[in-house]
C-alpha positions as CSV (number, residue, x, y, z in Angstrom):
1,M,125.3,-152.9,3.8
2,S,121.7,-154.2,2.8
3,L,119.4,-155.5,5.2
4,R,116.8,-158.0,4.4
5,I,113.9,-158.2,6.7
6,V,111.2,-160.8,6.6
7,V,107.8,-160.4,8.7
8,T,105.8,-163.0,9.3
9,A,102.4,-162.4,9.4
10,K,99.0,-164.4,10.0
11,Y,95.5,-164.2,8.4
12,V,93.4,-164.7,11.2
13,P,89.3,-165.1,11.8
14,D,88.1,-161.6,13.1
15,A,87.9,-162.0,16.8
16,T,84.8,-159.8,16.6
17,G,82.9,-162.1,14.7
18,D,80.9,-165.3,15.1
19,R,83.4,-168.2,15.0
20,H,82.8,-171.9,14.8
21,F,84.6,-174.9,14.1
22,A,84.3,-177.3,11.2
23,D,83.5,-180.7,11.2
24,D,87.1,-181.6,11.3
25,L,87.5,-179.4,14.2
26,T,89.6,-176.7,12.6
27,V,88.2,-173.1,12.2
28,D,85.5,-172.4,9.6
29,R,87.0,-169.8,7.7
30,D,84.4,-169.7,5.4
31,D,82.1,-168.6,8.1
32,V,83.7,-165.4,9.3
33,D,85.7,-162.6,8.3
34,G,89.6,-162.6,8.4
35,L,92.1,-160.0,8.7
36,L,95.7,-159.2,9.5
37,S,96.4,-160.2,13.0
38,E,96.6,-157.2,15.2
39,L,99.7,-158.6,17.1
40,D,101.4,-159.0,13.9
41,E,100.9,-155.1,12.9
42,Y,103.2,-154.4,15.6
43,A,106.0,-156.6,13.6
44,V,105.3,-154.7,10.7
45,E,105.4,-151.3,12.4
46,Q,109.0,-152.0,14.0
47,A,110.1,-153.4,10.9
48,L,109.3,-150.4,9.2
49,R,111.1,-147.9,11.7
50,I,114.1,-150.2,11.6
51,S,114.1,-149.3,8.1
52,E,113.4,-145.6,8.6
53,N,116.5,-145.5,10.9
54,A,118.7,-147.4,8.9
55,G,118.2,-145.5,5.8
56,D,117.5,-146.9,2.0
57,D,119.3,-150.0,1.8
58,V,116.7,-152.1,3.2
59,E,114.3,-154.3,1.7
60,I,111.2,-155.7,3.9
61,T,109.1,-158.8,2.7
62,V,105.9,-159.7,4.2
63,L,105.4,-163.4,4.4
64,T,102.0,-165.3,5.2
65,V,100.9,-169.1,5.2
66,G,97.1,-169.6,4.3
67,P,94.1,-169.6,2.2
68,Q,93.5,-167.6,-1.1
69,D,91.9,-164.7,1.1
70,A,95.4,-164.3,3.3
71,K,96.4,-162.0,0.4
72,D,94.2,-159.3,2.2
73,A,96.6,-159.5,5.3
74,L,99.5,-158.9,2.8
75,R,97.8,-156.1,1.3
76,K,97.3,-154.4,4.8
77,A,101.4,-154.9,5.4
78,L,102.0,-153.7,1.9
79,S,99.7,-150.6,2.3
80,M,101.3,-149.9,5.7
81,G,105.0,-149.7,3.8
82,A,106.2,-153.2,3.4
83,D,108.0,-153.7,0.1
84,K,106.8,-156.9,-1.2
85,A,105.1,-160.0,-0.2
86,I,105.3,-164.0,-0.1
87,H,102.0,-165.9,-0.1
88,V,102.3,-169.6,0.5
89,E,98.8,-171.2,-0.3
90,D,98.5,-175.2,-0.8
91,D,95.2,-177.1,0.0
92,D,97.5,-179.6,1.8
93,L,98.5,-176.8,4.4
94,H,94.6,-177.1,5.5
95,G,94.8,-177.8,9.6
96,T,98.5,-177.5,9.9
97,D,99.5,-176.7,13.5
98,A,102.3,-174.4,14.8
99,I,105.0,-177.1,14.2
100,G,104.2,-177.6,10.7
101,T,104.0,-173.7,10.2
102,S,107.4,-173.2,11.4
103,L,108.6,-175.7,9.0
104,V,106.7,-173.9,6.3
105,L,107.9,-170.5,7.1
106,A,111.5,-171.4,7.6
107,R,111.4,-173.2,4.1
108,A,110.0,-170.1,2.7
109,I,112.4,-167.6,4.5
110,E,115.6,-169.3,3.6
111,K,114.3,-169.1,-0.1
112,A,113.7,-165.8,0.1
113,G,116.9,-164.8,2.0
114,F,117.3,-163.3,5.2
115,D,119.2,-161.1,7.8
116,L,116.5,-160.5,10.3
117,V,113.1,-162.2,10.7
118,V,110.3,-160.0,12.9
119,S,107.3,-161.7,14.1
120,G,104.5,-160.7,16.6
121,M,104.2,-162.2,20.0
122,A,101.6,-164.8,19.3
123,S,98.6,-164.7,16.8
124,T,95.2,-163.7,17.9
125,D,93.8,-167.1,17.1
126,G,96.0,-169.9,18.1
127,T,98.0,-167.4,20.9
128,A,100.5,-170.4,21.2
129,G,103.6,-167.8,21.0
130,V,106.0,-170.4,20.0
131,V,106.3,-169.9,16.5
132,P,109.5,-167.4,16.5
133,A,111.3,-170.0,18.6
134,L,110.4,-172.5,16.3
135,L,111.7,-170.8,13.7
136,A,114.9,-169.6,15.1
137,E,115.8,-173.4,15.8
138,R,114.6,-174.3,12.4
139,L,117.0,-171.6,11.1
140,G,119.8,-172.1,13.1
141,V,120.2,-168.4,14.4
142,P,119.7,-166.6,17.6
143,Q,116.3,-165.7,19.2
144,V,115.8,-162.2,20.9
145,T,112.0,-162.8,21.7
146,L,109.0,-160.3,23.3
147,L,111.0,-157.4,23.1
148,S,109.2,-153.9,23.6
149,E,111.6,-151.9,22.3
150,V,114.0,-153.2,19.2
151,S,116.7,-151.6,16.7
152,V,119.7,-152.7,14.5
153,E,122.8,-151.2,14.3
154,D,126.2,-152.8,12.8
155,G,124.8,-156.0,12.2
156,V,123.7,-156.5,16.0
157,V,120.0,-156.4,16.9
158,K,119.2,-154.8,20.1
159,G,116.1,-154.9,22.3
160,R,114.6,-154.5,25.7
161,R,112.4,-157.2,27.1
162,D,109.9,-156.4,29.9
163,G,109.1,-158.5,32.7
164,D,107.0,-158.8,36.2
165,A,110.0,-158.0,38.0
166,A,112.7,-156.6,35.8
167,S,113.6,-155.4,32.2
168,E,116.5,-157.3,30.4
169,Q,118.4,-155.6,27.6
170,L,119.1,-158.2,25.1
171,E,121.1,-158.5,21.6
172,A,122.1,-161.0,19.3
173,S,124.0,-160.8,15.9
174,L,122.5,-161.0,12.4
175,P,120.9,-163.1,11.2
176,A,118.6,-163.4,14.1
177,V,114.9,-163.6,14.9
178,V,113.0,-161.5,17.0
179,S,109.2,-161.1,18.1
180,V,107.6,-157.9,19.6
181,T,105.0,-157.2,22.1
182,D,102.0,-155.0,21.5
183,Q,104.1,-152.6,23.9
184,S,106.6,-152.0,21.1
185,G,104.9,-148.9,19.5
186,E,101.2,-148.4,17.9
187,A,101.0,-149.4,14.4
188,R,100.7,-147.0,11.8
189,Y,97.3,-146.4,10.0
190,P,97.9,-147.0,6.0
191,S,97.6,-143.9,4.3
192,F,95.4,-143.6,0.9
193,K,98.7,-143.3,-0.9
194,G,100.4,-146.3,0.9
195,I,96.7,-148.2,0.0
196,M,97.5,-147.4,-4.0
197,A,101.0,-148.3,-4.0
198,A,100.4,-151.4,-2.2
199,K,98.1,-152.3,-5.3
200,K,101.4,-152.2,-7.4
201,K,103.9,-154.1,-5.0
202,P,104.9,-157.8,-6.2
203,V,103.3,-160.7,-4.3
204,E,104.8,-164.0,-5.2
205,S,102.6,-167.1,-4.7
206,W,104.6,-170.3,-3.5
207,D,103.1,-173.9,-2.6
208,L,104.5,-176.8,-1.1
209,S,106.8,-178.2,-4.0
210,D,108.2,-175.0,-4.4
211,L,109.8,-175.2,-0.9
212,E,110.2,-179.1,-1.2
213,I,108.0,-180.0,1.6
214,D,106.0,-183.1,1.5
215,A,102.1,-183.1,2.2
216,E,102.6,-185.5,4.9
217,E,104.7,-183.2,6.7
218,V,102.1,-180.5,7.2
219,G,98.2,-180.5,7.5
220,L,95.9,-182.6,9.7
221,A,97.9,-185.4,8.8
222,G,101.3,-184.0,10.0
223,A,100.1,-182.4,12.8
224,W,101.7,-182.9,16.3
225,T,98.6,-181.5,17.9
226,K,95.0,-181.5,17.4
227,V,91.8,-180.4,18.8
228,E,89.8,-183.5,20.3
229,A,86.5,-182.1,20.9
230,A,84.9,-178.8,21.2
231,A,81.6,-177.1,22.3
232,E,79.4,-174.3,21.7
233,R,79.8,-171.6,24.2
234,P,76.3,-171.6,26.2
235,A,74.0,-168.9,25.4
236,R,74.4,-166.0,28.2
237,T,71.4,-166.3,30.9
238,A,69.6,-163.4,32.8
239,G,71.6,-162.3,35.8
240,T,70.4,-162.6,39.2
241,I,68.9,-159.2,40.2
242,V,68.8,-158.4,44.2
243,K,66.5,-155.9,45.0
244,D,67.6,-153.7,48.0
245,E,64.5,-154.4,50.6
246,G,66.6,-154.2,53.7
247,E,68.4,-157.6,53.0
248,A,70.3,-156.6,49.9
249,G,73.7,-156.8,51.4
250,K,72.9,-160.3,52.9
251,Q,71.6,-161.3,49.7
252,L,74.4,-160.3,47.8
253,A,76.9,-161.7,50.1
254,E,75.2,-165.3,49.8
255,F,75.1,-165.0,46.0
256,L,78.7,-164.6,46.1
257,A,79.7,-167.1,48.4
258,S,77.5,-169.7,46.5
259,Q,79.9,-168.8,43.4
260,K,82.8,-169.4,45.6
261,F,83.8,-165.5,45.1
262,I,84.3,-165.0,48.5
């Protein structure tokens, strides 16, 4: 029995870069480099491990929604070992929120065909963490989220969710949606062979019309959430220096009290 895995991957602004908002209060992507979300690398890794344990009859498709440069995120996943990729790109997607993104992803996943959807626990830019649950609802399948361990056997996906007080063992019949945490296993580095092979792997490009989605359902106009205001983070100021001339302990305590730390 073949297993079709779809991994959702997001192209995000580099968190180490100097990020800014554009005039419409969306992230100015032209002003910062982008990359595959680190948390989605764990999803790719877990899909690859499931494939390695299941045998040869597994196909891993990586799916992203984003601008032209989002293909870089797909190439990273393909170089890690995924088989093929799908890129949904459309100018009308600009400003789409988590609700709209889940609609686009769900339509693309249905079009591609799937048995298991694997997502990261959240994106490193929006950090909402709700898309996997929204996907499961739209697809009408079970969700098993925030797993630190995951496996598939005999048409069932199983995993462990670690909480503050206990660990839960969960399972669901396929088809299903799972999300994995950054504790699920370190993502592998692409090998030179993998990087070269990725250049020959197929990448399909779809737009909203391919998914039968109206522009009004997505983008800023169709967003259920929006940024009302944003301000630049204040520049870091010089710290307070306390010189020890016999009263340093008292001065330090007074400073901490003034900042309401004690």
